[in-house]
Every structure is written in C-alpha cells, then in structure tokens.
C-alpha positions in Angstrom: 127.3 71.8 93.2 124.0 73.5 93.9 124.3 76.3 91.3 125.0 73.8 88.5 122.0 71.6 89.5 119.7 74.7 89.7 120.9 76.3 86.4 120.8 73.0 84.5 117.0 73.0 84.8 117.1 75.7 82.1 117.1 73.7 78.9 118.9 76.4 76.9 121.6 76.9 79.5 122.2 73.2 80.3 124.3 72.5 77.1 126.4 75.7 77.8 127.1 74.5 81.3 128.0 71.0 80.1 130.4 72.5 77.6 132.1 75.1 79.9 132.1 73.1 83.1 132.6 74.6 86.6 132.8 78.4 87.0 133.7 79.9 90.4 132.9 83.1 92.2 135.8 84.5 94.3 136.1 87.0 97.1 139.0 89.4 96.9 140.7 91.9 99.1 141.5 95.6 98.4 138.1 96.4 96.9 139.1 100.1 96.4 141.8 99.0 94.0 139.5 96.6 92.2 137.0 99.4 91.7 139.8 101.5 90.2 140.8 98.6 87.9 137.1 98.2 86.8 137.0 101.9 85.8 140.3 101.5 83.9 139.0 98.4 82.0 135.7 99.9 80.8 135.2 99.6 77.0 138.6 97.9 76.6 139.6 94.4 75.4 141.0 92.0 78.0 144.4 92.2 76.3 144.6 96.0 76.6 143.3 95.9 80.2 146.2 93.6 81.1 148.7 96.1 79.7 147.1 98.9 81.6 147.1 97.0 84.8 150.8 96.2 84.4 151.7 99.8 83.7 149.6 101.0 86.6 151.4 98.6 89.1 154.7 99.6 87.7 154.1 103.2 89.0 154.2 101.6 92.5 157.2 99.2 92.1 154.8 96.4 91.0 153.0 96.4 94.3 149.3 97.2 95.0 149.1 100.9 96.0 147.1 102.2 98.9 144.3 104.7 98.1 146.5 107.5 99.5 149.4 106.6 97.1 147.0 106.8 94.2 145.8 110.2 95.3 149.4 111.4 95.7 150.3 110.2 92.2 150.7 113.3 89.9 147.9 113.4 87.4 150.3 113.5 84.5 151.8 110.2 85.6 148.4 108.5 85.5 147.8 110.0 82.1 151.2 108.8 80.9 150.2 105.1 81.2 147.4 105.8 78.7 144.5 106.7 80.9 142.0 109.3 79.6 141.6 112.5 81.6 138.2 111.2 82.8 139.5 107.8 83.9 142.5 109.3 85.8 140.1 111.7 87.6 137.6 108.9 88.4 140.2 106.6 90.0 141.5 109.4 92.2 137.8 110.2 93.1 137.4 106.6 94.2 140.4 106.6 96.4 139.5 110.0 97.9 136.0 108.7 98.7 137.2 105.5 100.3 139.5 107.6 102.6 137.0 110.3 103.4 134.2 107.9 104.2 136.6 105.5 105.9 135.3 102.6 103.8 136.9 99.2 104.6 136.6 95.8 102.9 135.0 94.4 106.0 132.3 97.1 105.9 131.5 96.4 102.3 131.3 92.6 102.8 128.6 93.2 105.5 126.4 95.4 103.2 123.6 94.1 100.9 124.0 94.3 97.1 121.7 97.4 97.0 123.5 99.1 99.9 126.9 98.6 98.1 125.4 100.0 94.9 123.9 103.0 96.8 127.2 103.7 98.6 129.6 103.4 95.7 127.5 105.1 92.9 127.8 108.3 94.9 131.3 108.5 93.5 131.6 110.6 90.4 132.5 108.3 87.5 131.1 105.1 89.2 127.9 103.8 87.7 125.7 100.9 88.6 127.3 98.5 86.0 130.7 99.1 87.5 129.5 98.3 91.0 127.7 95.2 89.8 131.0 94.0 88.4 132.6 94.6 91.8 129.7 92.7 93.5 130.3 89.7 91.1 134.1 89.6 90.8 135.4 91.1 94.0 132.8 90.7 96.7 131.9 87.3 95.3 128.1 87.8 95.4 126.3 84.8 93.8 123.0 86.5 92.7 123.8 89.5 90.6 122.4 90.1 87.1 123.7 93.3 85.3 120.8 94.0 82.9 122.6 96.9 81.3 125.6 94.8 80.2 125.5 94.7 76.5 127.4 91.4 76.3 124.8 89.7 78.6 121.9 91.2 76.6 123.4 89.8 73.4 124.0 86.4 74.9 120.5 86.0 76.2 119.0 87.3 72.9 121.2 84.9 71.0 120.8 81.8 73.2 117.0 82.2 73.7 116.3 83.5 70.1 114.5 86.6 71.4 113.0 88.9 68.8 111.5 92.3 69.5 112.2 95.8 68.2 111.2 97.7 71.3 114.1 98.0 73.8 111.9 98.1 76.9 110.0 94.9 75.9 113.3 93.1 75.1 114.7 94.2 78.5 111.6 92.9 80.3 111.9 89.6 78.4 115.6 89.3 79.4 114.8 90.1 83.1 112.0 87.5 83.1 114.4 84.8 81.9 117.0 85.8 84.4 114.5 85.5 87.3 114.5 81.7 87.0 118.3 81.6 87.7 118.0 83.2 91.1 119.7 82.8 93.6 122.6 82.0 91.2 122.4 84.8 88.6 126.1 85.6 88.8 127.0 82.0 87.7 124.4 82.2 84.9 126.0 85.5 83.8 129.5 83.9 83.7 128.2 81.1 81.6 126.5 83.5 79.2 129.6 85.7 78.9 131.8 82.7 78.2 129.3 81.4 75.7 129.7 84.8 74.0 133.4 84.8 74.8 133.3 88.4 76.2 133.6 88.1 80.0 134.3 91.5 81.5 137.4 92.2 83.6 137.0 93.6 87.1 
C-alpha cells in the first residue's frame, strides 16, 4: 500500500504504523446527514455520540432522514434527545442550506477540498474543522490535515517531543512535520489519533 510505504519513511511514525496496521479511508453517501452527525458529536466522547446517533435515528423509525424531514422535526423533539439549542439549530441550518442550494453528494465529490470548505462553512454553525472531518471521514479525501484539532496537535507534540511556549511557533512546527506526509495526511492523522486513542467521530 502506497500510503504505508510513504508514511513509513518517517522514523517516528513507522513504529506507530507497525503497531496499528492498516487504516482505511471510506467514501460515504448522504453527506448532509454526516455533517449533522459531525455537529452533534462535537466535544463529546465516542460513547455519548453513539447514544445521540441512536436517539436521533429513533425519531425517524431508525431510518436515515431526508434533509426535509429534519427541518420538519419540531425543535422541541430535537432538544428532547439531548441536543443543545445551538446544535439543534445548526443541524436544521445544514439541512435548510442543502435544500436551498440544491447541494448533492455528486456535486460535493467533484469539488476540491478548498471548494468544499468554502461552500459548507457558509452555514451558520459549521466551522472549518467540522468540514475537514467530513472531507476525511465522509468524502474519503486522503490528504487532509486538520491543524486546529487539539488531539492531533497533542499527538504530534507527544510523538515528536516538540517544545515551545509560543502557540504560533508550535503550530508552524506541526505544519512543517505534516508536510512530509503529503499526499497521505489523512492516513497520518488517523494513525496519530489512534496512537493518542482519541479519533473523532464524523
């Protein structure tokens, strides 16, 4: 596998890859719903996210809802599964935007990473990090590095023994290290998250 060969050139990453083995990047359908799930899962543990996801699907007879169904769901019902006011508003914002802009999975698959980020961060409640998770875990893009992800930062700092008090200098050091992983930065990120045991859910 090309990505393993390429990333194994990094002496710090090689033992991590050997221990964890093969990781895969998948393409998934229903990007709108995955974006909603990504918003719901922010700042929550994997266990809690699974509970939320189950409760959410139970609102729609355990089937994946259409964007219109989510918009038509009374706000109180979304709040009742444990979503905050903000999260309930944001997922309805996402669905409304997808319908109004007539966004399809096929269209998103054709766009570059930057174009996807530009398009989806126009939705209130959707930040760059959220879209980067969608690029990695839903669109299956192989070369994404989410520099603002705290878990990734901690993993690189820990694995590479980085030391610096100034945030900007530390950020630049992390970015410099990540450049050597291109064009497989998504895989490198997955190895780093698993090394830290805190892979995000999207």
